[in-house]
N, C-alpha and C positions, 0 to 999 in steps of 0.2 A: 281433200286430204286423203292420201292412201292409208290403208289399214296399218301398214308397216310404220308410216310416219306417225299415225295416231298412237301406236304403241310407245313410240319414243316420247311423245308429248305426255301421255297419260302416266307412264311408269318411270322412265328414267329421269325426266325433269323433276317429278315429284320426289323421287328418291334423293336427288341431290339437294332439293330444297329442305326436306325434312331430316335428312341423314338416314343412313341405312339401319342403324340400331339406336335404341334408347340407351339410357345409362345401364351399364353392365351390373347385373345383380348377383347376389349370392343366394342360393336356394337350398333348402334342405332336401336331399335327394335319396338317401337310403335309409334302411330300417334303423340304423344306429344314429340317425340324424346327423351324419357327417356332412360338413359343408362341401358343396360341389365346387367344381372348377370355376374360376372366374369367367370361363368362356360361356357359361350358361347365361342366357338372357333372362331378365326379369319376366316372369310369366304373364302373358296376356290372356291366354285361353285357359278355361277351366274344364271344358268338355269337348268331345268330338262326336259328331254324327257322321258316320261313314256310310255313304250310299254305294254299296258294292254291286256293280253292274255285272252280275254273275253270267259269265260266258263271253263277255267282251262286246261293247257297243261299237258301232261304226262311227269313226270320227267325221267322215264326210256327211253323214246323215244327222249329226248333232251340232258340235261346236267348231268344226273346221270344214265348212262347205266349200266345194269346188265347182261352182255352177258352169264354169267355162271348160271343164274337163271333158264334157260330152256324155252321151247316153251310156256308154260302156262303163263309166265311172259313177255317174249319178243316178242312172235309172230315172224313175219318175220324180225322185226327190231332188230336183235340179234347180231349186230356187234358194237364194239367200236373202235374208231380210235385215234391215238396220236394227240396231238395238237402241236403248236409251243412252248409250255412250257413243259419241261421234267417232266414226271410223271402225267400229266393231260390228261385224255381221255374223249371224249364225244361221243355221238351217231354218227355212220357213216353216218347218214342222214344229218349231218351238216358239210360238208367238208370245206366250205368257212369260217365259224365261227371257225373251228379248227385252221385256220391259223391266227387268231386274238386273241387267248387266252391270249396273253400277255397284252391285253388291258382291260380285264374284270376279275371280281372275281365271282366265282360260290358259291352260298350258298346252300348247299345240305341238310340242316337240318331245313328248315322253317317248322313251325308247329303252329296249333291253334286248331285242332281237330274238326272243324265244316265242315259239308258236305252239307250245304244249301247255294245256290248261294247268296241270299240277305244278310244273316248274315256274310258269309265269305267275301263277297265283302266289306262290311262295316268295318270288322275287318282289312283287309289288307290295305284299303285305308285311314283309320282314326287311326288305332292302338288302338282302344277302343272297349270294349264290348258294345252291344246295351243297351240302358237304356231310361230314361225319355226324355233326350235331344238328338236331332240328331246333332252330332258334324260334323264339316266340314272335307272334305278330304284334302289330302296333297296339292293339287293344289290350293284350296281356301285359305288355311293357307299361302302358299307362296305368293299369290296375296295380302294378308293383309300386309305382311312385305316388299314386293318388288314391289308393285303396285303403283297406282296413288298418294297415300299419302306419298310416299318416293322417289319422284323425277323421277318416271317412265316417259320416254319421248316418247317411241314408240307409234304411233297412233293405232296400233293393240291392242286388249284387252290383259291384262297380263296373262290370263288363257284361253287357246284355246284347244278345243277337235276336233280331226280329226276322224271321221266326225260326229258322233252322240253320245250323252250321253248314258251310259250303262243302265240307268233307274232303277238301283237296289235300290238307295236311293238318297236323295237330296244332291248333292255334296257340296253345300254351307252351309247346315245345318242351325244352328241358326244365322249365319252371314248374311243371307238374300240374296235378289236378286242381290245386288251390286257385290257379289262375286261368282255368278254362272259362269260356264265356257261359253265361246262363242263357240257354236257348229257350225261348218262350213256347215254341210250338204254336199250334192253333192258327187262327186267322183273325186279325183285329177288325176285319170288316164284318165278322159274324157276331151275333148276339146269343150267348155271351162270348167274349174273347176268352177261349179256353187256354189259360196259361198253365203250362206243365207244373204240377205240384202245388198250384195255388187255386185254380178253378177246375172243379171236376164236373164235366157235363152230365146232367141228369141226376146228380146227387145233391140233395138239399143240405142247407146248413144244419138243420136239425139232425139229419142222419149222420153227418160228419161228427157232430158233438156226441151223438149216441155211440158211435164207433169208438170215440176216444174214451168215453166212460166205461164201455165194455173192456177196452184194453187195460185200463187201470184196475178193473175188477179182477181180471185174469192174471195180473202181474203179481203173483203171490210172492215170488222171490224179492222183487223190488219193494213190495210192501213190508216184507220181513226185515229188510236191511236198508232203511230209508237214508241213512247217513253214509252209506258206502260211496267213496269218491267216484267209482266207475259209474254207478247208477246216477249219481248227481250230474255227471257229465251228460249222460243220456237224457236226463230230465231237461237239461238246458237246451239240448238239441231239439227235443220235442217242443219246448216252449217257443223256440225260434221258428220251427216249422209251422206251428199253429198261429204264430204271430204273422207270418207271411199269408196264411190262408184267410185270416179273419181281421187283420189289422190294416194299417195305413198302406202297405204295399198292394194289397188287394184293391183298395180304392184307386191307387195309382194306375193300375192296369184296366180300370173300368172306364172305357171310353163313353159310356152312357152319361157320365157326368159332364161331358162337353155338350155345348149347345148344338142343335141340329144344323144351324147355319154354318158353323165352323167345320163340322164334319162334311157337309156338302161342298164347302169351299176346297177342302183337300182332295175330294173325290171319293165316292163310295166304292172303293175297290181296295184290294189288299195293300198295294203300294201307298196309295193316298193315306189310308188309315195307319199304316206303319210310320209314315212321316209325322202324323199327328201324335202317335204314341212316342216317337223319338223326342219330339218337342216336350211332351209331358215329363219324360224321364230326365232330360238335362235340366229342365226347370226345377226338378226336385233334387238336383245335385249329382246325378249319375255321370261319372266322368267319360264313359265310352259306350256308344251305342252303334251297332252295325245293323243296317237294313240290307239283308241279302235279297236282292231284287233279281229274281230269276227270269229267264226267257230271252236272253240276248245272244245265244249261240246259234245264229241264224244261217246255217249252211244252205237251207232250202226255204223257199217262200219268204225270203227276207223282207221284201217290200210289203207283202200282205201283213206280216207280223208288225212291221213298223207303223202301219196305219192304225194299229190298235195300241201299241206300246208307247209310241212317242207322245201322243196327247195325254196319256195317263201319267207319264213321267213329267211332262211339261207342267201339268196342273199341280201335281203333288209337290214337286221340288220348288216351284215358284211360290206356292202358298207357304211352304215351310220357311223359305227365306224371309218373306214379308212378315210372317207370324213371329219369327225370332226377333226381327227389328221392332215390331210393335210392342213386344214384351221386354225389350231392353236386353235380349240374350245374345244377339249376333256378335257383339263385341267380345264376348267371352266364350263363344262356341265356334269351333272350326267345323265347317261342313265340307266333306271331302267326297267328291264324285269321281269314280274310276272303276274300270274293270281290269282284268288281268292283262289285256292287250286290246287292240282295235280289231277292225275287220279289213279284209283285202280291199284296197281302193278300187281295183277293177272288179266289176261284177262278174260272177261266174255263171254266165248264161247257159253254158253247155250242160247236157245231161251228165250225171244225175242231179246236178244242183238246180238247174232251171231257174236261175235268177237268185242265187245265194251269194253270201260273202263268207270267206274263210277266215281263219285265225291270222292275226297280223301284229307282230311285236316290234317291227322295225320303226314304226312311227304311229303314235296314237295320242289321244287327248285325255286330259284330266282337268277337273275344275275344283278350285278351293275358294272358300268364302269365310269371312268372319275370323274371330279369335286372333287378330293381328295381321291377317292377310288383307291387302288392299283390294278393293273392288275396282271395276272399270279398267282392268288391265288384261293384256295378252302377253304371255311369255313364249318366246320362241316362235318358230314357223316351220311349216312343212313346204315341200316343193309344190309345183303347180297342180299335181295330181294326188297329193297326199301320200306319196310313196316313200319319201325319204325326209329326214330332218334337214332343213335348209339353214336353220339358225338356232343357236343356243340349245344344244341337247340337254335334256333333263332326265336323269336316271331315277329309278325308284328310291335309291338311297338319298338322293338330293332332296326329294320331296319329304320323305319321312324325317330326315334330320332337321329340316326346316320346321316341321310341325312340332317335333320334340322341343326345339328352342322356344317356340311360342308357348308351349305348355310348361316351360320352366324345367325341362328335363335336359341335362347336359348330354348331348349325343356322343361326346368324347369321354364321358365318365364311365365308371364301373356299373355293370348291371348286377345288382344283388340277386342271388339265386340260391335255392335250398341245397344245391349240389356243391356249392363252394367253388364253382368254376371261375377262373380269372378271365372274364370277358368284358368287353366294352358294350355300351348301349348300341353304338354304331361304330364299327371299326373303319379304318381307312379303306376306301373302296378301290378296286382295280379300275373301275370306270366311273367317272363322276364329272358332271358339268358344273358343279358348285351349287351351294345352297341358294335358295331363292330370295336373296337379300333384296332384289329389286322390287319385290312385292310384299316385303315384311315391314310393318310399321315399327 
């Protein structure tokens, strides 16, 4: 059976058998608890773990191998291996993920045609073309609909980035500071994991408590006016801050509470431990976690870097998927793997690149799993060398709108915002291949 035939058996037949959508549900969508449009699907997903491949990963070297394209396209990574789903093959550099293909869907026809980091990042994370307004990314939008205004109980912020923002654009856009992600800083593979504002390296708990006591002693004005509403507000902020530093949130970020065996299984490196940290966060109800996975902008020494990065990614991501299954979390957690674009299919052997791959937005891959996305599927196809979309183009707006539907967010409904702007969650796009109904339960 060819891979194209397998896609038809795995996805389209199943879609016809099950139906593309479940019963249409009504969902509470905005701060005023106004009923959303009947177009919104009953939510399947509660959380998202976004694995952001910062810089853009090569589609040929990961989930869309082209072993017959020749050395100028494949370099030394010229082998594809079967997965645990008949007809689906991925690059031989990902043997662990090959055993979990039944859990994820590969989109091999992502496209937007942009080769600049900033614009491509904005497109992939907001689904919108750049314009006068800076729109929020998916994480900020999810925190609007699933954050503090909608009964969010976890003390950890609703939108968390491990470990630093990518810095390509303002993630919160016109929503403002309230919806910015909480960036942890630090390195979860180090002991301790120094989380910004929660864990201070080299400062003991006793010293922190002593500092607080000294602060109260010096606060003569606050002590003289204890019922002043402005000071009461400051006191509440202080309580919240110290609650983060010494309460349940601090324990949540303490990976030493995990068994050594599970930490080793994820990989004792920054990415592997970030995947473990992301699992802990969604397990405690955090609706959106981004892992900013740096190191994929491989203009030079591409294959040397891939020899180190691909096994690291393979181990961490495969373990995350299995761990989510084992804990009963994958059905309610979307895992979204993507960069801002792919890499040039033809290797740039000439100086000064000497075996690198450039930016490539014409055709690239994304992977989604869980939360209502069916595993064991391939959506779309690229041509024989991975240079063009050959079947079923998927634009960023298509993927994002599909995730919103699974999260119970109406992509065609209004986006509440502090500026009172009349905007939709996802407007009608100039370019769209349609939402991913073929892989949505």
